[in-house]
C-alpha positions as CSV (number, residue, x, y, z in Angstrom):
1,X,-4.5,-26.4,0.3
2,X,-3.1,-23.2,-1.2
3,X,0.5,-22.7,-1.8
4,X,1.4,-20.1,0.8
5,X,4.1,-18.7,-1.5
6,X,1.4,-17.6,-4.1
7,X,-0.4,-14.3,-3.5
8,X,-3.7,-14.9,-2.1
9,X,-6.7,-12.6,-1.6
10,X,-9.3,-13.5,0.9
11,X,-12.8,-12.1,1.1
12,X,-14.4,-11.3,4.4
13,X,-17.8,-9.7,4.9
14,X,-17.6,-6.7,7.0
15,X,-19.1,-7.2,10.6
16,X,-20.2,-3.5,10.7
17,X,-21.9,-3.2,7.3
18,X,-23.4,-6.0,5.2
19,X,-22.8,-4.2,1.9
20,X,-19.1,-4.1,2.5
21,X,-16.5,-6.8,1.9
22,X,-12.9,-6.5,3.0
23,X,-10.1,-8.1,0.7
24,X,-7.3,-9.2,2.7
25,X,-3.9,-10.0,0.9
26,X,-1.3,-12.8,1.9
27,X,2.0,-14.0,0.3
28,X,4.7,-16.0,1.3
29,X,3.2,-16.9,4.7
30,X,2.6,-13.4,5.8
31,X,-0.3,-12.6,7.9
32,X,-3.4,-11.5,6.2
33,X,-3.5,-7.7,5.6
34,X,-6.5,-5.8,4.8
35,X,-5.9,-4.2,1.2
36,X,-9.2,-3.2,-0.4
37,X,-12.8,-2.6,0.5
38,X,-15.5,-3.6,-2.0
39,X,-18.7,-1.7,-1.4
40,X,-22.1,-2.3,-3.0
41,X,-24.6,0.4,-3.3
42,X,-27.4,0.7,-0.9
43,X,-30.4,-0.4,-2.6
44,X,-32.7,1.6,-0.2
45,X,-31.4,4.8,-1.4
46,X,-33.5,6.6,-4.0
47,X,-30.6,7.5,-6.4
48,X,-29.5,3.7,-6.6
49,X,-32.9,2.4,-7.4
50,X,-32.9,-0.1,-10.3
51,X,-29.2,0.2,-10.6
52,X,-26.3,-2.0,-9.8
53,X,-23.3,-0.1,-8.4
54,X,-20.1,-1.2,-6.7
55,X,-16.7,0.3,-5.9
56,X,-13.2,-0.9,-4.9
57,X,-11.5,1.3,-2.5
58,X,-8.6,1.3,-0.1
59,X,-9.2,-0.7,3.2
60,X,-7.6,2.0,5.4
61,X,-9.0,5.2,3.8
62,X,-12.2,4.3,1.8
63,X,-12.2,7.9,0.3
64,X,-9.4,6.6,-2.0
65,X,-11.3,5.1,-4.8
66,X,-9.7,2.6,-7.3
67,X,-12.6,1.7,-9.5
68,X,-16.4,1.6,-9.8
69,X,-19.1,0.1,-11.8
70,X,-22.6,1.5,-12.3
71,X,-25.2,-0.4,-14.4
72,X,-28.6,1.0,-15.2
73,X,-30.4,-2.0,-17.0
74,X,-33.1,-1.3,-19.6
75,X,-36.6,-2.8,-18.6
76,X,-38.8,-4.8,-21.0
77,X,-42.5,-5.9,-20.5
78,X,-42.6,-9.7,-21.1
79,X,-45.2,-10.8,-23.8
80,X,-47.7,-13.3,-22.7
81,X,-50.1,-15.5,-24.7
82,X,-53.8,-15.2,-24.2
83,X,-54.1,-18.4,-21.9
84,X,-51.3,-16.8,-19.8
85,X,-53.1,-13.5,-19.5
86,X,-56.5,-15.2,-18.5
87,X,-54.5,-17.3,-15.9
88,X,-53.1,-13.8,-14.4
89,X,-56.8,-12.5,-14.3
90,X,-55.6,-9.8,-16.8
91,X,-52.8,-8.5,-14.5
92,X,-49.6,-7.6,-16.5
93,X,-46.6,-9.3,-15.3
94,X,-43.8,-7.1,-13.8
95,X,-41.1,-5.7,-16.0
96,X,-37.9,-7.6,-16.3
97,X,-34.5,-6.2,-16.6
98,X,-32.5,-6.8,-19.7
99,X,-28.8,-7.9,-19.2
100,X,-26.6,-5.2,-21.0
101,X,-24.5,-6.2,-24.0
102,X,-21.7,-4.3,-22.3
103,X,-20.7,-2.2,-19.4
104,X,-17.6,-0.1,-18.3
105,X,-15.5,-0.2,-15.3
106,X,-14.1,3.2,-14.4
107,X,-10.7,3.0,-13.1
108,X,-9.0,6.1,-11.3
109,X,-5.5,7.3,-11.1
110,X,-5.0,7.1,-14.0
111,X,-8.5,7.6,-15.3
112,X,-9.3,4.7,-17.7
113,X,-12.2,2.4,-18.5
114,X,-12.3,-1.1,-19.1
115,X,-15.2,-2.1,-21.3
116,X,-16.7,-5.5,-20.4
117,X,-18.7,-7.3,-23.5
118,X,-20.9,-10.0,-23.2
119,X,-21.0,-12.8,-25.7
120,X,-23.7,-15.6,-26.0
121,X,-22.5,-18.8,-27.5
122,X,-24.6,-19.9,-30.5
123,X,-23.5,-23.5,-29.8
124,X,-24.1,-23.9,-26.0
125,X,-26.4,-20.9,-25.4
126,X,-24.1,-20.0,-22.3
127,X,-23.0,-16.3,-21.7
128,X,-19.5,-15.3,-21.3
129,X,-17.9,-11.9,-20.7
130,X,-14.9,-10.5,-22.4
131,X,-12.7,-7.6,-21.5
132,X,-9.2,-6.2,-22.3
133,X,-6.8,-4.8,-19.7
134,X,-5.3,-1.1,-20.5
135,X,-1.8,-1.3,-21.9
136,X,-0.7,1.7,-20.1
137,X,-1.2,1.5,-16.3
138,X,0.6,4.7,-15.2
139,X,0.7,8.3,-16.3
140,X,3.5,9.4,-18.5
141,X,5.8,11.9,-16.8
142,X,5.0,15.6,-17.1
143,X,7.5,18.5,-17.6
144,X,7.4,19.2,-13.8
145,X,10.4,19.6,-11.7
146,X,9.5,16.5,-9.7
147,X,9.2,14.3,-12.6
148,X,12.4,15.6,-14.1
149,X,14.4,14.9,-10.7
150,X,12.8,11.3,-10.5
151,X,13.8,10.7,-14.1
152,X,17.5,12.0,-13.5
153,X,17.7,9.9,-10.3
154,X,16.5,6.7,-12.3
155,X,19.1,7.1,-15.0
156,X,22.4,7.4,-12.8
């Protein structure tokens, strides 16, 4: 059982669209509130063919985009032995996608990228992914009147 005082996200598939998942948030015993919408690209569209794409947007206004990922894998033709080629009656095997060594998650407002790098263990052979979070998460204040008035209000 989860401690209700801990912040918790719940994933619930959308009833209207199988490519969408609603992320609800709860903390301190509060009711689940829809916070985010996780969307996958429609694989039937020609512009998303042979790509993996997903986005995280606001649950109420899906036009507000927080982050997105688009990965276009490289494809390779597997090499077969002469016996395997004869077993397939000379038909070449289909191309297989290569897992990229790294990809970027594009964050918005402020615009930043989180690079995710793949690492394969030489000891166990298992793959893991490593990333670093941005150190600055908000834009620095500008010289606008609004930023100066906010800055003055915060110092008093």
